[in-house]
Structures are given as C-alpha cells and as structure tokens.
N, C-alpha and C positions, 0 to 999 in steps of 0.2 A: 394636310394636317387634319382637316375635317373628316375626310374619308377614313383616315387612320383611327380617329377617335370613334367613328361609327362602327368600324370593324371590331375594335376593342370592346365596345359596349355590347355588340352582338355576341362576342366570345364569352363575356362575363355572364350574359343572360343565359347562354347555353350551359355554362358551368353551374349556374345556380340550380338548374333543373336536374343535374346529375344526382341520382340516389346513392346514398352511402352503400358500399359493398356489404351484402348480407345474403344468407341462404336459409330462409325459414324452413324449407323442406328438410335440410340436414338437421336443424335444431329439433324439429318434430320427430324425425327418425331416431335421433339419439335418445331423446327423452322417452319415447315409446319403448325402445330397446331396454333402457334401464328399468322402466316400470315393469316390463315383462320378465326381466332377469337381472336382479340386483348385482350379480357378479360383473356385469358390464361396467358398472360404476368404477371398479378398480382399474380399468384400462385407461380412464381419462382423469382420475382423481388427482394425479400428480401435477397436471398442467392446466386443467380447465376450472374456471371460477364462474360464479353466477353473473358477474358483470361482463363476461365475454360474449354473452348472448345478445344478439341485436334486438330481439323482442323482449322487452322487460318482463312480460308475463312468463316467458320461458325461463328467464333467469331466476325468477321467484320460485317456479316449480323445481328447478334444479337445486336451489338453496334448501327447499323443504325436503327434497329427496336426500340431500347430503346430511341434514340434521338427523333424520330417522335412521339412515344406514350407520352413521357414526355412533348412534346410541345402541346399535345392535338390533334394531327393529326392522320389520319388513316395510318396504316402500313400494306401494302399488296404487292403482286407481281407487281401490276401496279404502285403504288407510289414509289417503290424502283427500278423500272426497269431502269430509266435513270441513277441512281447513279451507277449501277453495269454493265450496258451494255458495257462500255469501260474498265472495270476492267480486266487487263491481267490475274489475278489469277483465274477469273471465265471463261476465254475464252475456256479452255479445257473442261469445263462442259456445255458449251453452252451459256455463258454470262448471260444476264438478263433472258433468258428462264429457267435457272436453278431454279429461284425463283418460276416461274409458276409451274414447275414440283413438287417442294417441297409442294406448297400449294394444288395442285391437288391430290397428292398422299396420303393425310391424310385420314385415315379410321375413327379415333375417337379422340376426344380431352380430353376424360375422364382421360387418363393416363398421361397427360402432366406433372403434378407435379412429378410423379414418374420418368419420363424421365429426368427432371431437377435434381433430387436427384442423379440419376445414373451418369449423366455428372459430377456433383460436386464431387461425391465419387471417380470417376476415376481420376479427376484432383488431388485430395489429394494424391492418390496413386502414380501418376507421380511425385508429389512434394516430397513425401517421398523417392522415388528412388533418386531424385536429392540431397536431404539433406544427405542421406546415402552415396552417392558417394563423395560429398564434404567432409564429415567427414573423410572418408577413405583417400582421397587425402591429406587433410590437416595434418592428423596424419603421413602419410608417408613423407610429405615435411619437417618435423622436423624444423620448424621455431623457432630459438632460442629466438626471441622476443615474441613468443606466447607460454605460458606454456600449458601443457596438461589440467590443471584445467580451464584455460581460454577458451580452445577449447570446453570443456564439457559445460561450461556456455553458450557459443555462440550457441552450438548445441541445448541446452535446450530452449534457447530463440527462435530459429527458429522453433523448434517443437511446442512450445506453440503458436506462431503466426499462424502456420499452423493449429493447433487444433481449434483455434477460427475463422479461415477464413470462411466466409459465414454463420456464425451462425445466425439464424433468431430471437434469443432472443432480448429483448429490444424494441420491437415494442409496439403498443398500447395494453392496456389490459382493460377489463371492470372495471368500478369503484368498482363494488361489490368485485372483486378480491383483489384490494388494500385495501378495507374496511375490508375484512376478515383478511388480514395480520395485520392491525392495531389493530383489536379486539384481535387477538391472542397475540400480543405484550403486550397489556394492561392486558390480563389475566395472562401472565407470570409475569408481574410486581406485580399484586395483590397477586400471590401465593408466591412471594419471600418475605423474612423477611425484606429486605432493601427497598422494594417497588421501585425497579429500573427496567427500561426496558432494560438497557444495562449491561455492565460489571461493577460491583460495584468497586469503588476505595478503599473501606475500611475506608473512612473518612466520618462520618455521615453527617455533614453539607454540604460537597462538593457533596455528592450523592443526597442530597435533592435539591440542586441548579441545578445540571446537569441531575439528573435521571440516573446516571451511564454513562459509555462511550458507545455510541450507535454504533451498527454495521454500516459499510459503512461511518462512520464519520472520518474526519481528524481533530485531536485535537492538537493544537500547545501549548506547555508549554514553555514560554520564561522568561528570567531573565538575569541579569548581572552575571559575574563570582562570585562564592562563595555565591550565594543566596540559593543554595540547589536544583537546577534543577534536577541534576542526582539523588540525594538522594530521592527527591519526586517521580520521575519517577520509581526508583527502588522499593520504598515502595509500590506504586500503583500496579506495575507489580507483586510484590511478594504477596501482599494481594490477588490479583485476582487468582494467581496460587495456593496459599494455600487454597483458598475457592473452587477450582475446584471440581465439583461433576457432573459426567455424568448422563444423564437421564436414568431412569430404563428401559423405553420401547425403548429408542434409544440411546445406548452408544456413538454414533458418535456425539451427541449434548450435550451441557452443560446445566445442570439444574441450576447451579450457578458457579460463577467464570469463569476462562478461562485458556486454555493452552497458555502460553506467549512466544513470540519470541522477544528477546532483542538484537538489533543491537548496540553494543558498539563500536563506531568508535573512541572514545576518550580514554577510559580506557581498559586495558586488562581484560580478563575473570577472572583472579586471583584477580585483584584489586576489581572488582565488587563483586566477591564471598566474599572477606574479609569484604566489607561494609555490605553485607547481614548477614554474620555471626556475625558481631559486633552488628548489630541491634537486632538479635535474642538472642544472649548470654548476651548482656549488657556490654560486655568488649569493652573499647574504641578501635577504629580501629587503631589509631596511635600506641597504645601499642602492638597490635597484630603484626603490621608490624615491630616494633623495637624489638620484642621478650621480652618486659618488662611485662610479665604476671606471676602471681603466679600459683602454682599447682592447686589451687582451680579454678582460672579463666580459666586455660587451660582445666580443666575437663568440665567447662561450654561450652567452645568453641567446644570441641569434641562432647558433648551431643547435642548441637545445630546443628552441621553438620549431625549427625545421623537422627535427626528429619526432616531435610530439604532434605534429600537424595532423597525422592520419589516425591518431588514437581515438577509438569510439567512446569519448567522454563528453557528455552533454550537460550544460549548466543552465539552470533556470534561476535567475536572481530576483524574481518578482517578490516585492515585500508584502507582508501581511496576507499571504495566500491562504485561502480557505481550504479545508480538508476536501471539499467537493472539487474545487479547482485543481488541487494537487492530484486527485484521482484521475480527473479528466486528462490532464497533461501526461500522466504516467501511462494511461491506456493508449494515448496517441503515439507515444514513443515506442511502446510495445508493438503497436500495429505497424509502424513505419520502419523501425530499426531493430526489432526483436530485443527490447530492453531485458537485461539480465540481472541488474542490481540497482536498487533505489536507495539514495542517501538523502537524509533530511537534516539540515543544519539551521535551526534546531527545533525540537518539538514544541516548546513553549511559545514560539513565535507564529505557529499556525493558528488560524482562527477557526472556530467551529462553524456550524451552519448559520447562514445569514450574517448579521452584524454582531452576533454573540449576545444579543439581548434576550434570547429565549432561554437562557440558563440562569438558574438561581444563584450559582456560584461558579468560581473558576474550576473547582474540582470536577463538576459535571461536564464542563466544556472539555477539559483535558481527557475525561473518560471517553467522550464521543470521538476525540481526535485519535486516541490510542486504539480504540475499536476500529476506527476507519482505516488506520495504517495496517492493522492486523488483517482486516478484510481485504485490503489492497494486495497484501503479500500473498494471501491464499488465492485471490481472484486471478492475479497475473502469474502465479507460481514462480515468484522471484523473492529473494531475501530483501527485506527493507531494514536498513540501518538508520536508526533515528537517534540523534544526539539529544541529550537532556541536561539541564542545569541541576545543580544540587543546592539544597538549602544551606543557610549560613550556620546551621548547627555544627557543621564540620569544624568551623573555625573556633568553636568554644571548647573543643576537646584538646587534651594534650597530644593524643595520637590522632593525627589528621587524616588517617586512612578512612575513606568513605565506607558507609554501610547502606543496605537497602532502605533503611528507614530515613536516610538523608535525601532520597529522591523527592523532589517537589511533587505534590499531589500523588504521593507514592502508591496509594492503593490501586489505582487503575493502571499505572505504568507497570508496576511490579506484577500485577495480575495478568495483563494482556501480553507482556513480553515473553518470548521463548528463551531469550538470552539477555542477561543484564551484565554489562561490563563497566568497570570504573577505571579511569586513568588517573594515576597519582604520581606526582614528582616530589619526593621529599626534599630535593635540592631547592625547590622554589621556596619552601617554608624556612629551611635552614638559613638561606641567604638573607631572608628578611627578618630574622629574629636572632641576632647574635646575643650571646650571654651578657647579661648586665650584672654588675657586682651587687650582691644582696647586702642589706644592712647587717653589720657585725660579722660579715664573712671575711675571713683572712685572705690576704693577697695570694697566698700559696694555693688555697682551694679554688679561688677565682681563676688563677692562671691554669690550674689543672682542668677546670671546666672549659676554658677557652681552647686548650689543647685538644680535649676530647671532641669539642665542636668542630675544630679545624679538621681533625682526622675523619670525622663522620662526613663532613662536606666533601672531602677527597674521595671517600668510598662511594658516595652516591652521585658524584658529579657526572652529568650527562646520561643519567639513568632514569627510566620511567617504569613504573609497575602497572601492569594491566591485571586487575582483579576480576575474574569471572565469578560473580556472586550468585548467579542463577543460570542453570542450563537444563532444559527439559530433556535433552538428548544425551547428556553425558555428565562428567564430573565437573565440579567447580575447582578453582585453583588460581595460582598467580603465575604470570609470565613477565619476565624482565626484558625490556627493549632499550636500545640506545636512542638518545634524543639529542639532536643538534639544534639548539635554539636559533642560531643565525639563519639556517636554511629551513627551519621548521620541518626537519626530516627525521622520521623514526627509522630504525634499522635493527636487524637481528643482533642480539647480544650473546657473546660467547664468554662465559666465565673462565677464570684462570684454570680451574680444575678440569675443564673440558678441552684445553689446548694441548697440542702435542708437546712432548718434552723439549723439542727444539725451540719452542717459543716461550 
C-alpha cells in the first residue's frame, strides 16, 4: 500500500509539471499576418475570439485589431502603437515595437486560417483540462446539496457548450443550397403516403392542415384541464413512433415516423404507459387502474403490451426538470437513438436556469423556457411539441373556445411558437352546465331550452375540435376529431356528408 501511494504521489507530481497545451509561435504568426494584411482577419473572425489565445497579451492585441477593423479602420503596427506603447504587459517584449516585429516577421499569409484553427483547438484542449479538473474536484467535495446525477448533468452541459464554442456554422449560405434543401423536403413529402414534409401526427385532417410536424419547429398544444391535451400529445407521439421506419440507404434517418422522446413532468411513466395500453387494447384506463378487468380484457392488455414493446417511444418522468436538463437529455437521446420528435408535458412545469430565483417574475422564466425549447428544436433539427395550460379567462366567457390571448404568459409562448393549437371539447362544458330555469321563465320555454341542450349534447358527443390559431408555414383552421374518454383515444372523424351513400 505504501509503495502504491508513493507511485501515485510521483504521478501527481509529474502531472503538476505538465504545461497547458499552447503554441505561441502560431499566435504570433497569425497576429503578424493580420497586421500585414487585414483581409486575413475575415478568415478567422467567425470562430476565433480574444480569450482563445494562450498568451493574454496576444488576446488583447487581437481584441484591439478586431475593434479597429470592425470600425472600418486600418489595423497595423502603426495604428496600434500608441495603444500598446504604455502597456506594462508589453514592456518586457519591447512595448509597441513588439507589434512591428510581429508584422515584419511574417513570411506568408496563406496559412493564417490554419494558425487560427490551431489556436482554437489548443484553447478547447485547455478548457477540457479545466472541465475535467472541476469535475474531479466537485466529485471529491461531496456537496450534499448537489447529487452525483446533477453533477453529471452540469458536466454534460459544460462539455456541450465547449463543443459548440467557435463553430462557424450558421453563417450565410448560397440561395441554391437552401433551395436544394427545400426541393429534397418536397420530394420526401411526395414519396410519403401522407404527403407530409414533417413527422405525421396520424390524424388525416390535421396532417393536411399542418403538413406534419416540421423539423426545427416549436409546436404549442394548449387547452384547459380535462380537454385531452396529454391524451392528444400521447396519441400523436405514439402514432409517430409506431410508424417509424428507417431509410434503407441511411438507417440513421427516418423514412417515415420518428423516434419519440416524451418528457412527462405531470404524470409518471407508469400512468402514461397505462393510457397508451388502454388506447391500444380498448380496455378503459380507469378499469385497468382499479383492477376491474375480465380475463378476456386482461389478455387483450397483455397482447397489446407485447405489440408495443418494440416501439421507439422513450419516456422521462423526472419532475421539476430544468430547461438545461431537458436539453441535455434530448441531446443524449438524439446521439444514441436518433431522436426525431420531442414532446413536453407540460411547459409550465419546466424550471428555468438554476432554482428560478434569478428571474424578476414568472413571465421572464417562461420566456427563457420557450426560447430554450425553440433553440432545442433548431439545434437537433426535430419538431418540439410542448403542451401549455390556458388561463381561467376561458371559463368567464359564454363561448369557451380558446384564443391566443388565453395562453398563460402568452407573450413569449405566442411569439416563439411556430404553431399554436388549441384542443376544445364542447361536450365537457355542456355536460357540466345543464340549463336551469330562469326566474319568471315559463315551463314551456324552459323545456324548449332543455331539448335544444339535449340535441346539442348529442351532436357534439365524442367530438373534439383542434383549432390551429397560428401557423408560420400555412393557414390556420379547425379540425374535428373523435375522442373516447374511456380509453383517452383520439381518432379521425368522418362527417356524414363525407360518407358514401351506402352508409
């Protein structure tokens, strides 16, 4: 044991003497090239920052060059001399004369972009060392308020931030590139039976109106409690997962359907699974929970579970998940299973950064959450379907159909969402508000109102309306679906005027 400790100590001592990775010659060559020809700056401006330089003085020189060039001024040893002549950090190197030496020592500017990439790569390596050291120290600290899982989540977040630092993607691209992508998307829609460019919801009329759930879109599905938001989102998610079919030539991409990640912040994974099994087997979910099932129904239940076992539908029921934690887990599922659709139930249960104490009010926190969900959709290039509650203002109106203004903290939700849909079931309100006889109302008029109420109940029984109130890519409109409350299942609705004469 003593010898092992001695070896460990020697190893630690050797580790302490290792210098952080850096290349001062590359830094000097790049700065000299920019000072000699300012056009070189444009080759590295997309990804290189002053903090990426190992030598802090070089970082400050690069920052000064950046300021002058962005003002449209010339940046060279002469224009920067006065700024650095009195700089104590440069005094050991000769003050402002150091800039002249940098500029004069340049042999070629052809490799300037490579020098910039080298500087950036070495910066990432230094940051990796720092992250690794912090992870080790935090693990040894054994902070009782910070669990190991939270430490892993924080480390993953730091690594992802590091991985995306300095990426040059997202700049201008030729219109022909964007046009090619649009043509490919249209071709994919033409080949699909549902004629959708995105992930099909499984509901014919809704897919016609939306064209499916489009990659990089944030879709908000809102409604009052008991309208069926979770049921509809579950149905959409499961329809997509069941239809998943990888491309023959590229299994990493979906020919149809999608791998689904369902963040259930309200219900447990078992409750969600019960709903799905009730939908698939036709056995009422409340009977399954209470154990009131016959042998025949239980056999249906088991057979349904066997059929659904291989469906790529993943559930995360972690309560009070932060937006950062949600992003981390979605990225992981994208990396491991090629995630194609994210569903969040529901938006108001997500926490903002930290413990939420950094926000002046709830509206600011919701704004950060919706921006985070939209950024996640664009980053992973998948649709994100987020459920949202509505304010009680709906209940105060005679017509209970929701509007955009009914969204809680509606400003940010309405602004960031690409699509906003409302689910509304008139049957729910009619069943809970039967007519009452008004003062001085005749019995005949009262009976007439009761009869009209009964007829309306029959007309809307088992029906649900999906109102698309906002859509960036297409028209708004209303879609009618069938809803079975016992199995919480939505289905396509065919009105009488669309049925063949034989029916």
